[in-house]
N, C-alpha and C positions, 0 to 999 in steps of 0.2 A: 563310645568313641574309640577310634583306632589307636593302638599304641604306636610309638615312634618306629619300632621295628616293622610293624605292619605297613606304615606309611612309606618307609624306605623300600620295602619289598614291592609295593605297588608302583613306586617310581621306576624301579629296575625292570619290572614287568612291562611297563609302558614303553621304556626304551627298547626292550627286546622285541616288542611287537610293532614298533612304529613303522608305518607304511610310507612309501614314497613312490614316485612315478618312474617306472622302467621305460626305456626307449621302446622296448618291444610292445608296451601297452598303448603307446600313442598311435591313434589311427593313421593310416596312410592316405586318408582322404581329408580334405579341408572341412572344417566344422563351422557351423553358425554359432553365434554368441551363446544361445541356450545350450547347445551341445557342449561347448567349452566349459561352461559353469557346471554342468552335470558331470562331465568327465573329471574335473578337478575335485568335485565333491566326493565322487566315488573313490578316488585314489588317495586323497589326503585327509579324509574325515578323522583318521586316528589322531591327528594333531590338534583337534578341536579341544578348547577348554570346556565349553558348554555345548550340549547337543544342539541348541538353537543357533549357535554361531554359524556364520557362512564362510566357507573357504574363499570364495570369490564371487563377486556380484557384477552385474552389467555396469553399474556405476564405477566400480573399481577399475574394470578393464578400460572403460572410456577415459578415466582420469590418467591411467598409465599411458595411454596413447597421446593424450593432450600434453603430458609432461615428458614426451619423447623417451619413455622407458620401453615402449613397444611400437614397432612399425605398424602403420595402419593396415587393416584387413584388406584383402582383395575381393571386391564384389561382396562385401559383408561376411567373408569367410576367413577363418584363421587356420594357418598351416601348422605342421609339426614344429617348425622353428618358433612360431608364436607360443605354442604350448610349453616348449622348453624354457623360453624367456619368462613366461608366466610362473613356471615352477621356481626359477631363481628368485623372482620378485617376491613370491609367497614366503620363501625362507628368509629373505633379507628384511622384509618390511616390519618384522617384529622388533628390530633393534636399530635400523638405519632409517634416515630421512629419505624422502623421495629424491631430493637433490643428490644425496650420496649414492643411492642406487643407480641414478641416471649416469653418474660419472663412472661407476663400476661396470655397468652393462653396455655403455655406448660402444666400446671397441668390439664387443661381441656382435652387436647389431650391425655396425658399419662394415666389419670385415668378414663375418661368417654367416649372416642371414642371407639365405639364397633359396632358389627353387628346388635344388636337389637335396637339401637338408643334410648332406653328408657330414659337413664339418661340425655343425652344432650338435648333431647326434653324437659324434665322437667325443667332443669336448664334454658334453653332459655325462656321457658314460664314464669318462675318466674321473670326473668329480664324484659321481656316485660310488665308484669303486674305492676311492680314497676315504670317503666318509664312512663306508661300511667298515673299513679297517679301524677307523677312529672310534667307532661305537664300542668295540670290545674294551679299549683302554678307558673310555668314558665310564662304562659301567664299573670297572675296577676302581676308578677314581672316586665315584660317588659312594661306593661301598666303603672305601678307606676313610672318606670324610665323615660318613655316618658313624663309623666306629670311633673316630676321633672326637666327634661331638658327644659321645657317651662319657668321655673322660673329663668333660667340662662341668663346672658348677658342682663339684663334689661336696663342698661344704654347705650347700644350700638345703633348705627344707625339702623333704621327699616329695611333698605335694607340688612344689614349684619346679622340680627338675624336668619333667617331661616337656613343659613349654620352653624353659630356658635352653635345654639341649636341642630342641627342634629349632629354636631361634638361632642357636649357634650354627647349626647345619645350614640354615637359610643364609646366614651371613657369610659363611665360607663359600657357598655356591655363588652368592651375589658378588663377592669380591673377585672371583674368577671371571664372571661375566663382565664386570666393570673394567678389569684390566684388558681383557680381550677386545672389548668395544673400543677402548682407548687406542689400542694398536691398529684395529681395523680403520678407525677414523684417521689415524696418522697416515696409513697407507693411501687412503682415498685422497687426503690433502696433498700428498706427494704426486698422485696421479693428476690432480687438478693443476698443480704447478707445471708439470711436464707438458700438459695440454696447452697451457698459456704460452710456454716457451716455443712450442711447435707452431702455434697459430700464426705469429708474425712471419716465421720462416716460409710457411706455405704461401703467405700472401705477398711475398716479395716478388716484384717483376724480374724476369730473367734478363741478363745483359745480352746485347747483341752478340751473336757468334757463339753463344754458350749452348 
């Protein structure tokens, strides 16, 4: 069985080698469904928990379209903008509901989804750039918390310490996830409220002469 230090070292190595989709990797031609799932599998397989897990399936893509997370394909083909939205959905779906993702991505689809793909490419590129910068800080944070976990449960039996200290690390990481999820959901709820306020305004008939 791996020691706690070996487990943490494995975590940091996975963070270091985690792959993601670059805009330069996205084909400039539209893709059929099978090509989309193959593309996502090739570029995001590093994020799998188990080898048999699927990054994206036809059923998932159809459900996203039904729930207005994704504009419908054109003649059964998906564009660069579809791929970018699917990448966002992939990252969000691990901790947000379909409804929350829909609220979050609707402005992107409505304002920036287009035939020339320029705007969504630039937006996605900006997000990837900021996330790469965060990765360095995250690795330092995980290392610091792993070190802190070693200071817990000092008075406990030696045979119990590895599990208890690992449990301590999981709790510290989980608390961080819990708090950030709360903040994300609050932001999305605020977005929902703003959308509700704007809807009646858009629906109001204009006065004569205006």
